[in-house]
Structure formats: structure tokens, C-alpha cells
N, CA, C and O atoms as CSV, one atom per row, in Angstrom:
chain,resi,resn,atom,element,x,y,z
A,1,MET,N,N,80.029,113.350,90.461
A,1,MET,CA,C,79.967,113.851,91.820
A,1,MET,C,C,79.352,115.249,91.822
A,1,MET,O,O,79.988,116.222,92.228
A,2,ALA,N,N,78.172,115.327,91.385
A,2,ALA,CA,C,77.489,116.601,91.324
A,2,ALA,C,C,77.227,117.137,92.727
A,2,ALA,O,O,77.002,116.372,93.664
A,3,GLY,N,N,77.258,118.447,92.856
A,3,GLY,CA,C,76.949,119.069,94.125
A,3,GLY,C,C,78.115,119.136,95.096
A,3,GLY,O,O,77.924,119.456,96.269
A,4,ARG,N,N,79.324,118.839,94.623
A,4,ARG,CA,C,80.489,118.875,95.489
A,4,ARG,C,C,80.696,120.307,95.964
A,4,ARG,O,O,80.717,121.232,95.151
A,5,ALA,N,N,80.848,120.499,97.266
A,5,ALA,CA,C,80.963,121.836,97.847
A,5,ALA,C,C,82.407,122.312,97.936
A,5,ALA,O,O,82.656,123.434,98.377
A,6,TRP,N,N,83.353,121.489,97.530
A,6,TRP,CA,C,84.759,121.868,97.639
A,6,TRP,C,C,85.423,121.695,96.284
A,6,TRP,O,O,84.937,120.962,95.423
A,7,LYS,N,N,86.530,122.374,96.115
A,7,LYS,CA,C,87.257,122.338,94.851
A,7,LYS,C,C,88.176,121.115,94.816
A,7,LYS,O,O,88.841,120.803,95.803
A,8,ASN,N,N,88.206,120.444,93.702
A,8,ASN,CA,C,89.051,119.271,93.500
A,8,ASN,C,C,90.467,119.749,93.172
A,8,ASN,O,O,90.915,119.645,92.031
A,9,THR,N,N,91.152,120.263,94.160
A,9,THR,CA,C,92.466,120.894,94.000
A,9,THR,C,C,93.485,119.969,93.352
A,9,THR,O,O,94.299,120.418,92.546
A,10,TYR,N,N,93.451,118.703,93.686
A,10,TYR,CA,C,94.451,117.760,93.186
A,10,TYR,C,C,94.037,117.087,91.887
A,10,TYR,O,O,94.720,116.188,91.397
A,11,ARG,N,N,92.924,117.527,91.339
A,11,ARG,CA,C,92.421,117.001,90.069
A,11,ARG,C,C,92.313,115.480,90.082
A,11,ARG,O,O,92.765,114.799,89.162
A,12,LEU,N,N,91.714,114.976,91.129
A,12,LEU,CA,C,91.510,113.542,91.254
A,12,LEU,C,C,90.408,113.093,90.305
A,12,LEU,O,O,89.459,113.830,90.035
A,13,SER,N,N,90.550,111.887,89.812
A,13,SER,CA,C,89.507,111.325,88.945
A,13,SER,C,C,88.298,110.962,89.794
A,13,SER,O,O,88.386,110.884,91.020
A,14,ASP,N,N,87.175,110.742,89.134
A,14,ASP,CA,C,85.971,110.320,89.853
A,14,ASP,C,C,86.217,108.994,90.577
A,14,ASP,O,O,85.706,108.776,91.675
A,15,VAL,N,N,87.004,108.111,89.954
A,15,VAL,CA,C,87.330,106.830,90.581
A,15,VAL,C,C,88.142,107.068,91.852
A,15,VAL,O,O,87.855,106.468,92.888
A,16,GLN,N,N,89.146,107.932,91.784
A,16,GLN,CA,C,89.955,108.227,92.971
A,16,GLN,C,C,89.096,108.841,94.076
A,16,GLN,O,O,89.237,108.481,95.245
A,17,LEU,N,N,88.218,109.756,93.714
A,17,LEU,CA,C,87.350,110.381,94.706
A,17,LEU,C,C,86.454,109.346,95.375
A,17,LEU,O,O,86.255,109.372,96.590
A,18,GLU,N,N,85.919,108.442,94.572
A,18,GLU,CA,C,85.061,107.393,95.126
A,18,GLU,C,C,85.856,106.467,96.040
A,18,GLU,O,O,85.382,106.082,97.108
A,19,GLN,N,N,87.068,106.113,95.616
A,19,GLN,CA,C,87.900,105.239,96.442
A,19,GLN,C,C,88.285,105.920,97.758
A,19,GLN,O,O,88.297,105.274,98.805
A,20,LEU,N,N,88.596,107.213,97.713
A,20,LEU,CA,C,88.909,107.932,98.948
A,20,LEU,C,C,87.702,107.981,99.868
A,20,LEU,O,O,87.837,107.790,101.076
A,21,ASP,N,N,86.532,108.234,99.315
A,21,ASP,CA,C,85.304,108.209,100.121
A,21,ASP,C,C,85.117,106.840,100.765
A,21,ASP,O,O,84.765,106.737,101.940
A,22,ASN,N,N,85.358,105.793,99.983
A,22,ASN,CA,C,85.220,104.430,100.511
A,22,ASN,C,C,86.229,104.180,101.628
A,22,ASN,O,O,85.880,103.609,102.661
A,23,ALA,N,N,87.468,104.599,101.429
A,23,ALA,CA,C,88.502,104.397,102.449
A,23,ALA,C,C,88.144,105.135,103.735
A,23,ALA,O,O,88.316,104.601,104.831
A,24,GLU,N,N,87.649,106.353,103.603
A,24,GLU,CA,C,87.257,107.120,104.791
A,24,GLU,C,C,86.078,106.463,105.501
A,24,GLU,O,O,86.039,106.425,106.731
A,25,SER,N,N,85.123,105.948,104.742
A,25,SER,CA,C,83.990,105.232,105.342
A,25,SER,C,C,84.459,103.974,106.063
A,25,SER,O,O,83.971,103.655,107.147
A,26,LEU,N,N,85.403,103.266,105.460
A,26,LEU,CA,C,85.950,102.068,106.094
A,26,LEU,C,C,86.649,102.423,107.405
A,26,LEU,O,O,86.520,101.699,108.392
A,27,MET,N,N,87.382,103.523,107.418
A,27,MET,CA,C,88.042,103.949,108.657
A,27,MET,C,C,87.006,104.279,109.720
A,27,MET,O,O,87.139,103.873,110.875
A,28,GLU,N,N,85.976,105.016,109.330
A,28,GLU,CA,C,84.938,105.399,110.290
A,28,GLU,C,C,84.215,104.187,110.866
A,28,GLU,O,O,83.798,104.200,112.024
A,29,SER,N,N,84.066,103.134,110.054
A,29,SER,CA,C,83.394,101.924,110.538
A,29,SER,C,C,84.390,100.941,111.157
A,29,SER,O,O,84.039,99.806,111.479
A,30,MET,N,N,85.632,101.394,111.316
A,30,MET,CA,C,86.708,100.622,111.950
A,30,MET,C,C,87.076,99.363,111.171
A,30,MET,O,O,87.563,98.395,111.755
A,31,ASP,N,N,86.852,99.365,109.884
A,31,ASP,CA,C,87.324,98.281,109.021
A,31,ASP,C,C,88.695,98.705,108.501
A,31,ASP,O,O,88.874,98.998,107.319
A,32,LEU,N,N,89.640,98.727,109.410
A,32,LEU,CA,C,90.937,99.345,109.156
A,32,LEU,C,C,91.796,98.561,108.176
A,32,LEU,O,O,92.549,99.156,107.405
A,33,GLY,N,N,91.697,97.250,108.191
A,33,GLY,CA,C,92.462,96.433,107.250
A,33,GLY,C,C,92.052,96.707,105.811
A,33,GLY,O,O,92.900,96.844,104.929
A,34,GLN,N,N,90.763,96.784,105.583
A,34,GLN,CA,C,90.288,97.071,104.217
A,34,GLN,C,C,90.629,98.499,103.811
A,34,GLN,O,O,90.980,98.752,102.659
A,35,ALA,N,N,90.528,99.425,104.748
A,35,ALA,CA,C,90.893,100.815,104.443
A,35,ALA,C,C,92.363,100.889,104.059
A,35,ALA,O,O,92.727,101.550,103.087
A,36,GLU,N,N,93.201,100.208,104.826
A,36,GLU,CA,C,94.636,100.199,104.533
A,36,GLU,C,C,94.904,99.578,103.170
A,36,GLU,O,O,95.664,100.131,102.375
A,37,ASP,N,N,94.284,98.431,102.892
A,37,ASP,CA,C,94.479,97.769,101.599
A,37,ASP,C,C,94.089,98.687,100.441
A,37,ASP,O,O,94.819,98.792,99.455
A,38,LEU,N,N,92.953,99.341,100.561
A,38,LEU,CA,C,92.471,100.227,99.503
A,38,LEU,C,C,93.423,101.403,99.304
A,38,LEU,O,O,93.779,101.731,98.172
A,39,LEU,N,N,93.830,102.032,100.392
A,39,LEU,CA,C,94.725,103.184,100.279
A,39,LEU,C,C,96.097,102.789,99.726
A,39,LEU,O,O,96.679,103.527,98.931
A,40,LEU,N,N,96.609,101.640,100.137
A,40,LEU,CA,C,97.910,101.195,99.612
A,40,LEU,C,C,97.825,100.863,98.127
A,40,LEU,O,O,98.770,101.111,97.379
A,41,GLN,N,N,96.691,100.301,97.696
A,41,GLN,CA,C,96.505,100.044,96.262
A,41,GLN,C,C,96.451,101.369,95.494
A,41,GLN,O,O,97.038,101.504,94.421
A,42,MET,N,N,95.743,102.334,96.060
A,42,MET,CA,C,95.676,103.655,95.426
A,42,MET,C,C,97.062,104.275,95.351
A,42,MET,O,O,97.407,104.902,94.350
A,43,LEU,N,N,97.858,104.108,96.397
A,43,LEU,CA,C,99.221,104.652,96.416
A,43,LEU,C,C,100.079,103.958,95.374
A,43,LEU,O,O,100.916,104.590,94.730
A,44,ASN,N,N,99.873,102.664,95.208
A,44,ASN,CA,C,100.599,101.919,94.185
A,44,ASN,C,C,100.273,102.463,92.790
A,44,ASN,O,O,101.146,102.544,91.926
A,45,ASP,N,N,99.017,102.832,92.584
A,45,ASP,CA,C,98.586,103.379,91.290
A,45,ASP,C,C,99.092,104.795,91.067
A,45,ASP,O,O,99.347,105.188,89.928
A,46,ASP,N,N,99.241,105.574,92.149
A,46,ASP,CA,C,99.679,106.974,92.046
A,46,ASP,C,C,100.495,107.322,93.296
A,46,ASP,O,O,99.941,107.801,94.285
A,47,PRO,N,N,101.828,107.076,93.248
A,47,PRO,CA,C,102.675,107.232,94.435
A,47,PRO,C,C,102.838,108.667,94.948
A,47,PRO,O,O,103.409,108.869,96.020
A,48,VAL,N,N,102.360,109.646,94.221
A,48,VAL,CA,C,102.492,111.040,94.678
A,48,VAL,C,C,101.136,111.705,94.892
A,48,VAL,O,O,101.022,112.929,94.829
A,49,CYS,N,N,100.121,110.904,95.144
A,49,CYS,CA,C,98.778,111.437,95.378
A,49,CYS,C,C,98.681,111.916,96.828
A,49,CYS,O,O,98.594,111.108,97.752
A,50,ILE,N,N,98.698,113.205,97.011
A,50,ILE,CA,C,98.714,113.799,98.347
A,50,ILE,C,C,97.519,113.371,99.203
A,50,ILE,O,O,97.717,113.054,100.376
A,51,PRO,N,N,96.294,113.346,98.679
A,51,PRO,CA,C,95.181,112.898,99.523
A,51,PRO,C,C,95.344,111.454,100.012
A,51,PRO,O,O,94.951,111.135,101.134
A,52,VAL,N,N,95.912,110.595,99.193
A,52,VAL,CA,C,96.134,109.209,99.614
A,52,VAL,C,C,97.221,109.163,100.687
A,52,VAL,O,O,97.053,108.498,101.709
A,53,LEU,N,N,98.327,109.861,100.464
A,53,LEU,CA,C,99.398,109.907,101.457
A,53,LEU,C,C,98.888,110.466,102.782
A,53,LEU,O,O,99.225,109.951,103.848
A,54,SER,N,N,98.085,111.508,102.714
A,54,SER,CA,C,97.538,112.127,103.928
A,54,SER,C,C,96.605,111.170,104.663
A,54,SER,O,O,96.644,111.072,105.889
A,55,ASN,N,N,95.766,110.468,103.905
A,55,ASN,CA,C,94.850,109.515,104.531
A,55,ASN,C,C,95.605,108.346,105.153
A,55,ASN,O,O,95.200,107.836,106.197
A,56,LEU,N,N,96.685,107.920,104.531
A,56,LEU,CA,C,97.497,106.869,105.133
A,56,LEU,C,C,98.141,107.364,106.426
A,56,LEU,O,O,98.185,106.632,107.415
A,57,GLY,N,N,98.636,108.590,106.427
A,57,GLY,CA,C,99.177,109.160,107.656
A,57,GLY,C,C,98.126,109.198,108.748
A,57,GLY,O,O,98.404,108.873,109.903
A,58,HIS,N,N,96.930,109.593,108.382
A,58,HIS,CA,C,95.813,109.656,109.333
A,58,HIS,C,C,95.467,108.255,109.856
A,58,HIS,O,O,95.284,108.063,111.058
A,59,LEU,N,N,95.382,107.292,108.952
A,59,LEU,CA,C,95.070,105.916,109.335
A,59,LEU,C,C,96.103,105.377,110.323
A,59,LEU,O,O,95.752,104.842,111.374
A,60,TYR,N,N,97.383,105.526,109.970
A,60,TYR,CA,C,98.433,104.969,110.827
A,60,TYR,C,C,98.565,105.732,112.139
A,60,TYR,O,O,98.847,105.128,113.174
A,61,GLY,N,N,98.369,107.017,112.115
A,61,GLY,CA,C,98.501,107.792,113.342
A,61,GLY,C,C,97.311,107.677,114.263
A,61,GLY,O,O,97.449,107.301,115.427
A,62,ARG,N,N,96.148,107.998,113.748
A,62,ARG,CA,C,94.960,108.064,114.606
A,62,ARG,C,C,94.374,106.698,114.933
A,62,ARG,O,O,94.021,106.422,116.079
A,63,TYR,N,N,94.275,105.854,113.926
A,63,TYR,CA,C,93.559,104.602,114.118
A,63,TYR,C,C,94.451,103.426,114.528
A,63,TYR,O,O,94.019,102.567,115.296
A,64,LEU,N,N,95.681,103.378,114.028
A,64,LEU,CA,C,96.533,102.223,114.288
A,64,LEU,C,C,97.654,102.516,115.290
A,64,LEU,O,O,98.363,101.600,115.707
A,65,SER,N,N,97.815,103.762,115.671
A,65,SER,CA,C,98.873,104.178,116.611
A,65,SER,C,C,100.259,103.732,116.153
A,65,SER,O,O,101.132,103.438,116.970
A,66,GLU,N,N,100.443,103.688,114.849
A,66,GLU,CA,C,101.762,103.412,114.272
A,66,GLU,C,C,102.359,104.761,113.878
A,66,GLU,O,O,102.364,105.148,112.710
A,67,PHE,N,N,102.854,105.452,114.882
A,67,PHE,CA,C,103.239,106.852,114.732
A,67,PHE,C,C,104.417,107.045,113.776
A,67,PHE,O,O,104.471,108.036,113.049
A,68,GLU,N,N,105.344,106.112,113.778
A,68,GLU,CA,C,106.487,106.236,112.873
A,68,GLU,C,C,106.035,106.189,111.415
A,68,GLU,O,O,106.501,106.973,110.588
A,69,LYS,N,N,105.125,105.264,111.105
A,69,LYS,CA,C,104.583,105.188,109.747
A,69,LYS,C,C,103.802,106.456,109.403
A,69,LYS,O,O,103.903,106.970,108.289
A,70,ALA,N,N,103.032,106.950,110.353
A,70,ALA,CA,C,102.274,108.180,110.115
A,70,ALA,C,C,103.222,109.316,109.748
A,70,ALA,O,O,102.978,110.049,108.789
A,71,VAL,N,N,104.291,109.460,110.502
A,71,VAL,CA,C,105.277,110.519,110.239
A,71,VAL,C,C,105.887,110.330,108.857
A,71,VAL,O,O,106.092,111.306,108.135
A,72,GLU,N,N,106.179,109.096,108.482
A,72,GLU,CA,C,106.762,108.830,107.161
A,72,GLU,C,C,105.827,109.296,106.046
A,72,GLU,O,O,106.280,109.888,105.066
A,73,PHE,N,N,104.530,109.034,106.187
A,73,PHE,CA,C,103.598,109.453,105.140
A,73,PHE,C,C,103.460,110.971,105.100
A,73,PHE,O,O,103.381,111.556,104.020
A,74,TYR,N,N,103.432,111.611,106.264
A,74,TYR,CA,C,103.363,113.072,106.261
A,74,TYR,C,C,104.653,113.677,105.718
A,74,TYR,O,O,104.617,114.730,105.082
A,75,ASP,N,N,105.791,113.029,105.958
A,75,ASP,CA,C,107.052,113.483,105.349
A,75,ASP,C,C,106.955,113.457,103.828
A,75,ASP,O,O,107.405,114.380,103.150
A,76,LYS,N,N,106.357,112.381,103.296
A,76,LYS,CA,C,106.199,112.279,101.838
A,76,LYS,C,C,105.318,113.400,101.299
A,76,LYS,O,O,105.607,113.980,100.252
A,77,VAL,N,N,104.245,113.699,102.020
A,77,VAL,CA,C,103.386,114.813,101.608
A,77,VAL,C,C,104.208,116.095,101.548
A,77,VAL,O,O,104.110,116.856,100.585
A,78,LEU,N,N,105.008,116.329,102.565
A,78,LEU,CA,C,105.771,117.575,102.645
A,78,LEU,C,C,106.916,117.619,101.640
A,78,LEU,O,O,107.350,118.706,101.259
A,79,GLU,N,N,107.411,116.479,101.207
A,79,GLU,CA,C,108.401,116.450,100.129
A,79,GLU,C,C,107.777,116.956,98.832
A,79,GLU,O,O,108.429,117.637,98.040
A,80,ILE,N,N,106.527,116.619,98.630
A,80,ILE,CA,C,105.820,116.994,97.397
A,80,ILE,C,C,105.250,118.403,97.504
A,80,ILE,O,O,105.289,119.175,96.546
A,81,GLU,N,N,104.729,118.723,98.667
A,81,GLU,CA,C,104.023,119.987,98.877
A,81,GLU,C,C,104.495,120.583,100.212
A,81,GLU,O,O,103.847,120.414,101.245
A,82,SER,N,N,105.611,121.267,100.169
A,82,SER,CA,C,106.278,121.728,101.394
A,82,SER,C,C,105.456,122.725,102.204
A,82,SER,O,O,105.708,122.894,103.397
A,83,ASP,N,N,104.497,123.378,101.598
A,83,ASP,CA,C,103.698,124.369,102.322
A,83,ASP,C,C,102.380,123.802,102.849
A,83,ASP,O,O,101.480,124.567,103.196
A,84,ASN,N,N,102.254,122.485,102.914
A,84,ASN,CA,C,101.034,121.854,103.383
A,84,ASN,C,C,101.006,121.924,104.915
A,84,ASN,O,O,101.596,121.088,105.598
A,85,ALA,N,N,100.316,122.926,105.433
A,85,ALA,CA,C,100.294,123.185,106.879
A,85,ALA,C,C,99.624,122.054,107.645
A,85,ALA,O,O,100.055,121.716,108.747
A,86,TRP,N,N,98.584,121.468,107.082
A,86,TRP,CA,C,97.893,120.392,107.772
A,86,TRP,C,C,98.832,119.208,107.979
A,86,TRP,O,O,98.902,118.653,109.076
A,87,ALA,N,N,99.553,118.820,106.927
A,87,ALA,CA,C,100.489,117.693,107.034
A,87,ALA,C,C,101.603,118.017,108.020
A,87,ALA,O,O,102.034,117.148,108.778
A,88,ARG,N,N,102.067,119.248,108.014
A,88,ARG,CA,C,103.130,119.662,108.939
A,88,ARG,C,C,102.647,119.567,110.387
A,88,ARG,O,O,103.380,119.099,111.258
A,89,ASP,N,N,101.416,120.009,110.642
A,89,ASP,CA,C,100.866,119.942,111.995
A,89,ASP,C,C,100.653,118.495,112.450
A,89,ASP,O,O,100.964,118.142,113.588
A,90,GLU,N,N,100.127,117.671,111.560
A,90,GLU,CA,C,99.898,116.268,111.908
A,90,GLU,C,C,101.228,115.545,112.132
A,90,GLU,O,O,101.353,114.753,113.066
A,91,ARG,N,N,102.205,115.810,111.292
A,91,ARG,CA,C,103.521,115.197,111.474
A,91,ARG,C,C,104.096,115.584,112.830
A,91,ARG,O,O,104.633,114.738,113.544
A,92,ARG,N,N,103.985,116.842,113.181
A,92,ARG,CA,C,104.492,117.316,114.476
A,92,ARG,C,C,103.789,116.589,115.624
A,92,ARG,O,O,104.428,116.199,116.602
A,93,ARG,N,N,102.479,116.411,115.502
A,93,ARG,CA,C,101.711,115.719,116.546
A,93,ARG,C,C,102.261,114.311,116.764
A,93,ARG,O,O,102.499,113.909,117.903
A,94,TYR,N,N,102.462,113.566,115.686
A,94,TYR,CA,C,102.895,112.184,115.823
A,94,TYR,C,C,104.378,112.075,116.149
A,94,TYR,O,O,104.796,111.091,116.759
A,95,GLN,N,N,105.172,113.044,115.765
A,95,GLN,CA,C,106.583,113.050,116.166
A,95,GLN,C,C,106.703,113.168,117.688
A,95,GLN,O,O,107.611,112.590,118.285
A,96,ARG,N,N,105.797,113.908,118.309
A,96,ARG,CA,C,105.819,114.023,119.757
A,96,ARG,C,C,105.611,112.676,120.428
A,96,ARG,O,O,106.246,112.377,121.439
A,97,TYR,N,N,104.732,111.869,119.874
A,97,TYR,CA,C,104.524,110.526,120.440
A,97,TYR,C,C,105.790,109.692,120.316
A,97,TYR,O,O,106.119,108.924,121.220
A,98,LEU,N,N,106.502,109.837,119.204
A,98,LEU,CA,C,107.738,109.081,119.021
A,98,LEU,C,C,108.789,109.497,120.035
A,98,LEU,O,O,109.551,108.662,120.523
A,99,THR,N,N,108.834,110.785,120.353
A,99,THR,CA,C,109.784,111.300,121.328
A,99,THR,C,C,109.526,110.679,122.693
A,99,THR,O,O,110.464,110.363,123.425
A,100,TYR,N,N,108.243,110.503,123.035
A,100,TYR,CA,C,107.896,109.943,124.340
A,100,TYR,C,C,108.164,108.444,124.413
A,100,TYR,O,O,108.364,107.909,125.504
A,101,GLU,N,N,108.171,107.746,123.256
A,101,GLU,CA,C,108.399,106.315,123.258
A,101,GLU,C,C,109.855,105.967,123.520
A,101,GLU,O,O,110.146,104.872,124.000
A,102,ASP,N,N,110.766,106.865,123.219
A,102,ASP,CA,C,112.206,106.559,123.343
A,102,ASP,C,C,112.649,106.338,124.749
A,102,ASP,O,O,113.826,106.075,124.992
């Protein structure tokens, strides 16, 4: 992955980076079932991979409107990395939707 403009903070392998790129492309093209399958397989391979957990939260919240699942994935991110402001903000966003559903 030559020319990457950002730091690989989580030390993901080239395979993981490629799979995340593929999952994001699948989401953008609205192939949500395949994106979900790929991300869940990645999670099975590495259950504490923050980028995978975050992408699952994004998939369930933004694309599938499964807000409870989105919150669960962001909770997992925050269990591992409590100072993750992005996950905290996204979790708060989707928790608000849950409050309105009650």
C-alpha cells in the first residue's frame, strides 16, 4: 500500500487493510449484505480490531438503521479504547434514535 497518506495506527496487515477497503467500497455501492459478511468474518478473525468494530457500527447505524446493534459495536470499541472520541460521538448519535423508539 505505497503512498498511504495516513498512519496505520492499529498496525493492520495489508490483508486487513485491503479487506477494510473492500468492505467500505461494498457499503458505498450499497452491497450491504456482502459488506456485513466480510466485516463479520474479519471480526471473527480478530475480535478486538477497532477499525472492524467501528465499520460494523457504521454499517448498522447509517446503512441498516439497526441502531441497537450500532451502539453495541461502538460500546465494544469504547471498552477497548475508552478515549475514542469518534466512537463515543457515533454511539451517542445512535443512542438518541433508540430513545425516540421507546
